C-alpha positions in Angstrom: -1.1 24.4 14.6 0.2 22.1 11.8 -1.2 22.0 8.3 -2.7 19.2 6.6 -4.8 18.4 3.3 -8.4 17.9 4.9 -11.1 16.3 2.6 -14.9 17.7 3.9 -16.5 15.2 1.5 -16.8 12.8 -1.1 -15.8 14.0 -4.3 -14.7 17.3 -3.1 -10.8 18.4 -3.1 -8.8 18.3 -0.6 -7.8 21.8 0.9 -4.7 22.7 2.9 -5.8 23.9 6.4 -4.2 24.4 9.9 -5.7 22.0 12.7 -5.0 21.8 16.0 -2.9 18.7 17.1 -2.7 17.9 20.4 0.0 16.7 22.4 0.4 12.6 22.1 -1.4 11.0 25.0 -1.2 7.5 26.6 0.2 5.0 24.5 0.5 7.9 21.4 3.2 9.0 19.3 3.8 12.6 17.5 5.8 12.3 14.2 6.7 15.0 12.0 5.8 13.5 8.5 9.0 13.9 6.1 6.9 12.2 3.1 3.8 10.2 2.4 3.1 8.1 -0.6 -0.4 8.9 -2.4 -2.0 5.2 -2.3 -5.3 4.4 -4.3 -6.8 3.4 -1.0 -6.7 7.2 -0.4 -8.5 8.0 -3.7 -10.8 5.1 -2.5 -11.4 6.7 0.5 -12.3 10.1 -1.2 -14.3 8.9 -3.8 -16.9 7.1 -1.3 -15.9 3.5 -2.8 -14.5 2.7 0.7 -16.9 4.3 3.6 -15.2 7.3 5.2 -16.6 10.4 8.0 -15.5 13.6 7.4 -13.9 15.9 7.8 -11.1 13.8 7.3 -7.1 14.0 6.8 -6.0 11.4 4.6 -2.6 9.4 3.9 -1.1 6.7 5.2 1.9 5.2 3.8 4.5 7.7 5.9 7.4 8.0 7.6 9.1 10.7 9.5 10.7 11.9 12.6 9.7 11.2 16.4 8.5 14.6 18.0 7.1 13.7 21.2 5.9 10.2 23.0 3.0 9.6 25.5 2.9 8.0 29.0 4.2 3.9 28.4 5.9 4.3 25.1 9.3 2.9 25.2 10.2 1.1 22.2 10.7 5.1 20.1 12.2 8.1 21.4 12.0 12.0 20.2 14.0 12.2 17.5 14.1 8.5 16.2 13.0 7.8 12.1 10.1 6.0 12.0 8.0 4.2 9.6 4.5 4.9 10.2 2.0 1.7 10.3 -1.7 2.0 9.0 -2.5 -1.2 10.5 -1.2 -1.6 13.8 -2.0 -4.6 15.8 -3.1 -4.8 19.1 -1.4 -8.0 19.7 -4.2 -9.5 21.8 -7.1 -10.7 19.3 -7.9 -14.0 18.3 -6.1 -12.9 14.8 -3.1 -11.5 16.5 -2.7 -14.7 18.7 -2.6 -17.0 15.5 0.3 -15.0 13.5 -2.4 -13.1 11.6 -1.4 -9.7 12.6 -2.3 -8.0 9.2 -6.1 -9.1 10.4 -6.0 -8.0 13.9 -9.8 -6.7 14.6 -8.4 -3.6 16.1 -6.5 -2.8 13.2 -8.8 0.5 12.3 -9.8 1.6 16.1 -7.8 4.7 15.2 -9.1 5.3 12.3 -12.7 5.8 13.9 -11.7 8.4 16.4 -11.1 12.1 16.3 -7.5 12.8 16.4 -7.4 16.4 15.7 -9.9 19.7 15.4 -9.9 22.5 12.4 -8.3 25.1 13.5 -11.2 27.2 11.7 -14.3 26.4 13.5 -13.3 23.5 16.3 -15.0 20.4 14.4 -13.3 17.4 15.1 -11.2 15.6 12.2 -10.7 11.9 11.7 -7.5 10.6 10.7 -7.4 9.0 7.3 -6.9 5.1 7.7 -5.9 6.2 11.3 -2.5 7.6 10.1 -3.1 11.0 8.6 0.1 11.6 6.5 -1.1 14.0 4.5 0.0 16.8 6.9 3.4 18.3 8.4 2.4 16.1 11.7 0.2 13.2 13.1 -0.5 11.5 16.2 -0.8 7.9 16.2 -1.0 5.0 18.4 2.5 3.6 19.7 1.9 0.3 17.8 1.4 2.4 14.5 5.4 3.3 14.5 8.2 0.9 13.8 11.6 2.3 14.3 13.6 2.8 11.5 17.3 2.6 11.3 19.7 5.2 12.7 20.9 7.7 10.1 17.5 7.2 8.1 16.6 11.1 8.0 15.3 13.9 5.7 17.8 13.7 2.6 19.1 10.3 3.6 16.6 8.0 2.3 13.3 8.8 5.1 11.0 10.5 2.0 11.5 6.8 0.0 11.0 4.9 3.0 7.5 6.2 3.3 6.7 3.5 0.5 7.2 0.4 2.9 4.6 2.0 4.8 2.1 0.4 2.0 2.9 -0.3 -1.6 6.0 -2.1 -1.4 5.0 -3.7 1.7 1.9 -5.0 0.6 3.1 -5.8 -3.0 6.4 -7.6 -1.5 4.2 -9.3 1.0 1.5 -10.6 -1.6 4.6 -12.5 -3.0 6.2 -14.0 -0.2 3.9 -14.0 2.5 0.4 -14.7 0.7 1.3 -16.5 -2.1 4.6 -17.4 -0.9 6.4 -17.8 -4.5 9.4 -20.0 -5.0 12.3 -20.3 -6.8 11.7 -21.4 -10.8 8.0 -20.2 -10.4 6.0 -18.1 -13.3 4.6 -15.1 -12.3 1.9 -12.4 -13.9 1.4 -9.0 -12.3 -1.8 -7.0 -13.5 -2.1 -3.3 -12.6 1.5 -1.3 -12.1 0.8 1.3 -9.8 3.2 1.1 -6.6 2.0 -2.1 -5.1 2.0 -3.9 -8.7 5.7 -2.6 -8.9 6.6 -3.6 -5.7 4.8 -7.3 -6.5 7.4 -6.9 -9.5 10.5 -6.7 -7.6 9.1 -9.2 -4.9 9.1 -12.1 -7.7 12.3 -11.1 -9.0 14.3 -11.5 -5.7 11.9 -14.7 -5.0 13.6 -16.0 -7.9 10.5 -16.1 -10.3 11.8 -17.7 -13.9 9.1 -15.4 -15.9 7.5 -12.1 -14.6 4.7 -11.0 -17.0 3.1 -8.0 -16.3 0.0 -6.5 -17.7 -0.9 -2.7 -17.6 -2.5 0.1 -20.5 -0.2 2.6 -19.7 3.4 2.3 -21.7 5.4 4.4 -19.1 4.4 1.6 -16.5 5.1 -1.3 -18.4 8.9 0.0 -19.3 9.3 0.9 -15.6 8.3 -2.9 -14.7 10.6 -4.1 -17.7 13.5 -2.3 -15.6 12.6 -3.6 -12.4 13.1 -7.0 -13.6 9.7 -8.2 -15.3 10.6 -10.4 -18.5 7.2 -9.7 -20.5 5.0 -6.6 -20.6 1.7 -7.2 -22.5 -1.5 -4.4 -22.9 -4.5 -5.7 -22.0 -6.7 -7.3 -24.7 -9.4 -9.6 -25.3 -6.8 -12.5 -26.4 -4.3 -11.7 -22.9 -4.7 -15.1 -21.5 -3.8 -17.0 -25.1 -0.4 -14.8 -25.0 0.1 -15.6 -21.4 -0.3 -19.4 -21.8 2.0 -19.0 -25.4 4.7 -17.8 -22.5 4.3 -20.6 -20.4 4.2 -23.7 -22.2 0.7 -23.7 -22.7 -0.3 -23.7 -19.1 -0.5 -20.3 -17.6 1.8 -18.7 -14.7 1.6 -20.6 -11.5 0.7 -17.2 -9.6 -1.2 -14.2 -10.9 -1.4 -11.3 -8.9 -4.3 -8.8 -9.5 -3.3 -5.0 -8.2 -6.2 -3.2 -9.3 -9.4 -4.4 -7.3 -11.8 -4.4 -10.2 -14.6 -7.6 -11.3 -12.6 -7.3 -14.6 -9.4 -7.6 -14.0 -9.8 -10.0 -11.1 -11.3 -12.6 -13.7 -8.3 -11.6 -15.9 -5.8 -12.9 -13.3 -7.9 -15.8 -12.9 -7.9 -16.7 -16.1 -4.0 -16.0 -16.6 -3.4 -18.9 -13.9 -2.5 -22.3 -14.5 -4.6 -25.5 -13.5 -3.5 -25.8 -10.2 -2.2 -22.4 -9.7 -3.1 -19.8 -7.6 -4.6 -16.1 -8.1 -3.9 -13.5 -5.4 -6.3 -10.5 -5.3 -4.2 -7.4 -3.8 -6.2 -4.6 -5.3 -8.9 -3.1 -3.3 -12.4 -3.0 -5.1 -15.9 -1.4 -4.4 -18.3 -3.9 -2.3 -21.1 -3.7 -5.5 -18.4 -4.7 -8.4 -19.4 -8.6 -8.3 -17.5 -11.5 -9.7 -19.2 -14.4 -11.3 -17.6 -18.2 -11.3 -19.4 -21.4 -12.3 -19.6 -23.9 -10.6 -17.6 -26.4 -13.5 -14.8 -23.7 -13.7 -13.9 -24.2 -9.7 -13.9 -27.6 -10.0 -11.9 -28.3 -13.3 -9.3 -25.4 -12.9 -8.5 -26.4 -9.1 -6.9 -23.3 -8.8 -6.8 -21.2 -5.3 -7.8 -17.8 -4.8 -7.0 -15.7 -2.1 -7.4 -12.3 -0.8 -4.6 -10.3 0.4 -4.7 -8.0 3.4 -1.4 -5.3 3.8 0.7 -8.4 2.1 -0.2 -10.7 5.2 2.6 -8.6 6.8 3.9 -8.7 10.5 5.7 -5.2 10.2 8.0 -6.2 13.4 9.1 -9.3 11.3 8.7 -7.3 7.9 9.9 -4.0 8.0 13.6 -4.8 8.9 13.9 -7.6 6.2 12.6 -5.2 3.6 14.8 -2.6 4.9 17.7 -4.9 4.2 16.6 -5.4 0.9 16.5 -2.0 0.4 20.2 -1.2 1.8 21.7 -4.5 -0.6 19.7 -3.0 -3.9 17.8 -5.7 -4.4 14.3 -3.6 -4.0 14.6 0.0 -5.2 12.4 2.4 -3.5 13.6 5.7 -5.5 12.0 3.8 -8.8 8.5 3.8 -7.8 8.8 7.4 -7.0 7.3 9.4 -10.3 6.6 13.1 -8.9 7.3 14.7 -6.0 4.6 16.8 -4.3 3.9 19.5 -1.8 0.3 19.2 0.3 -1.3 21.3 -2.6 -0.8 18.9 -5.1 -2.9 15.8 -4.1 -5.4 16.1 -5.9 -3.3 16.5 -9.0 -1.8 13.0 -7.6 -5.6 11.9 -7.7 -6.2 12.8 -11.0 -3.3 11.5 -12.1 -4.3 8.1 -10.5 -7.3 8.0 -12.1 -6.0 8.6 -15.5 -3.8 5.7 -15.0 -0.5 7.7 -15.3 2.5 7.5 -12.8 3.8 5.0 -10.2 3.6 6.7 -6.6 3.5 10.6 -6.2 5.4 11.1 -2.7 4.2 14.0 -0.5 6.9 16.0 1.1 4.7 18.5 3.4 7.4 20.3 4.8 
């Protein structure tokens, strides 16, 4: 039996309960979770913005140590430090074969498959986004773990490495992979949660000449400035005018929307220069509609693109990110604004709804 933060329905608080977690089967890995970041996607699943069946153990941004491997697993072994991957690629579908593993058609298969049972009544439990990291331990598909450098262990970077599982990979990937920001480009980032702040760091590493950030929270704006942002602005009706004043009257080459709302998507579009690129990183509601006129699409000649998981190939990109972290170019610790236990997930969700903090890190042990 292991402890996990279990959610039983939309809008309900999570409850720390015992679950019966089986040994890993063929092609599976059991992991002791060292830490898990609380991501906005977890909140979206909890409040019904994204569809989710119940009961479920949420959490998808995690790192830990391999406890056991099932038959056929050879790329990791007991004792290895690993990063958990919430969208493991099958390597066989059309998207995988065309170098788009982040769009793998089977990436969320594990999320639809019960992986444990409630100790109290034996009911089957689903793993949130196939990962279920709000728990002491989890069992995931073999493709859902990537080995971290030897020596990464609790107390030596393993907890903070959890952020590579979603926020940092998504934010930096949006800049490097999706938008392919080049040295000298100007950038705007709307929304300064873990993903937005990671995009700021990615833009700085890419050599952006200006990184303009937008968020209503003063603490987040100050944090972004410490990470390399060059200007920090509050949202306001004249936001686009202020951004144009900072960019030669044009607007930015690249705008990143990291909130997932129609209003902020339109705002990001309005910050982008003619011929520039707007990248939508935030996950929004299916009924939150965004409108554009046919004339503006022609006149501005902007590109708007969605961004799933930072267009990431974990096998390629995780080692690169680890190198940036080791060299001090990407700061994981600066993203962590709170460390909590499993019983703190509800408070972390409340802080997220209020727009406070960057990343809460759940330490389940």
